[in-house]
C-alpha positions in Angstrom: 115.5 105.3 91.1 112.6 105.6 93.5 112.2 103.1 96.4 109.6 103.0 99.1 109.3 102.5 102.9 106.2 102.1 105.0 106.7 103.1 108.6 105.1 104.6 111.6 104.5 108.2 110.8 106.7 109.6 113.6 109.7 107.8 112.1 108.8 108.2 108.4 111.4 110.9 107.5 114.2 109.4 109.7 117.1 108.5 107.5 119.4 107.3 110.3 118.6 103.6 110.1 118.1 103.7 113.9 115.1 101.4 114.0 116.9 98.6 112.2 119.9 99.3 114.4 117.9 98.8 117.6 115.9 95.8 116.4 118.1 94.0 113.9 116.5 92.2 110.9 117.0 89.7 108.2 119.8 91.8 106.7 121.4 93.4 109.7 122.4 92.6 113.3 121.4 94.7 116.2 123.9 97.5 116.4 124.1 97.9 112.6 122.1 100.8 111.2 120.2 100.2 107.9 117.3 101.6 106.0 115.0 99.0 104.5 113.0 99.9 101.4 111.2 98.1 98.6 110.8 98.5 94.9 107.0 99.1 95.2 104.4 100.3 97.6 102.6 96.9 97.4 105.8 95.1 98.4 106.1 97.4 101.4 102.6 96.4 102.5 103.2 92.7 102.0 106.6 92.9 103.9 105.0 94.7 106.8 102.0 92.5 106.9 104.2 89.4 107.4 105.5 90.9 110.7 102.1 91.8 112.2 99.9 89.5 114.2 96.6 88.7 112.6 93.8 91.0 113.7 96.1 93.9 114.4 95.5 96.8 112.0 98.3 99.3 112.5 97.5 103.0 112.9 99.4 106.1 112.0 101.6 104.8 109.2 103.1 106.7 106.3 104.6 105.8 102.9 107.9 107.4 102.2 109.3 107.6 98.7 113.1 107.9 98.4 114.7 109.2 95.3 118.2 107.9 94.7 120.2 109.2 91.7 120.4 106.7 88.9 124.1 107.2 88.5 124.8 105.7 92.0 126.0 102.1 91.7 123.9 99.5 93.4 125.3 96.2 94.8 122.9 93.6 93.4 122.7 90.2 95.0 120.9 87.4 93.2 119.4 84.3 94.9 122.4 82.3 93.6 124.8 84.5 95.6 122.9 83.9 98.8 123.1 81.0 101.3 120.6 78.2 100.5 118.7 79.1 103.7 118.5 82.9 103.0 114.7 82.9 102.9 113.9 80.8 105.9 112.0 81.9 109.0 113.5 82.8 111.4 116.2 84.3 109.2 119.7 82.8 109.4 122.7 84.6 110.8 124.3 84.4 107.4 122.0 87.0 105.9 122.7 89.4 108.8 126.4 88.8 108.2 126.0 89.8 104.5 124.2 93.0 105.4 126.6 93.9 108.2 129.5 93.5 105.8 127.7 95.7 103.3 127.5 98.5 105.9 131.0 97.9 107.3 132.8 97.8 104.0 130.9 101.0 103.0 131.6 100.5 99.2 128.0 101.0 98.1 125.2 103.2 99.2 122.5 100.7 98.2 122.2 96.9 98.1 119.4 95.2 96.2 118.3 91.8 97.6 115.4 89.5 96.7 112.2 89.7 98.7 111.4 86.7 100.9 107.7 87.6 100.7 107.4 88.1 96.9 110.3 86.1 95.4 110.4 87.9 92.1 110.6 91.4 93.6 113.4 93.2 95.4 114.1 95.1 98.6 116.7 97.9 98.7 118.9 98.3 101.8 120.4 101.7 102.2 123.6 102.4 104.1 122.9 105.6 106.2 126.7 105.9 106.9 127.7 106.1 103.3 129.2 109.4 102.0 126.6 109.6 99.3 123.7 109.4 101.8 123.1 113.1 101.3 122.0 112.3 97.7 119.0 110.3 99.0 116.0 112.6 99.0 112.6 112.1 100.6 110.5 112.8 97.6 107.1 112.0 99.0 105.7 111.4 102.4 102.0 110.5 102.7 99.7 109.0 105.3 98.7 105.3 104.7 95.6 103.7 106.1 95.6 99.9 106.1 92.4 98.2 104.8 90.9 96.3 107.7 90.4 93.3 105.4 94.1 92.9 104.9 94.9 91.7 108.4 91.6 90.7 110.0 90.2 87.2 109.6 86.6 86.4 110.3 
């Protein structure tokens, strides 16, 4: 399985989950490390664009492709298994509790969750503390330039 992350270039190859640990997110509380990835490059761009102010075109970003062996089990959560407010903004504490439990229980390396931005696509959350983490390989790292039209409005 190949999943993707779009991040600032200086952190692109970092597999520690430190950024999410410092900031927290929809699927983790501050203090819980996690690597956020998506099933496609396009979903990465859409997810990141949702968090940026209009008019700001980020500089110095890179795409990272992670290869995860297909024989590693993935915890798959469907929308039916999530709280009714899982996709609200701001995100509810319940989704952070789900992600924190995923990391704490340490049963799975990867958890698949529905995207809030594109409902029929999925994000992949990677547990950097899992014993199988060494099986996750950075298979590609390449610079990405945002198209100015994506985030600028005239």
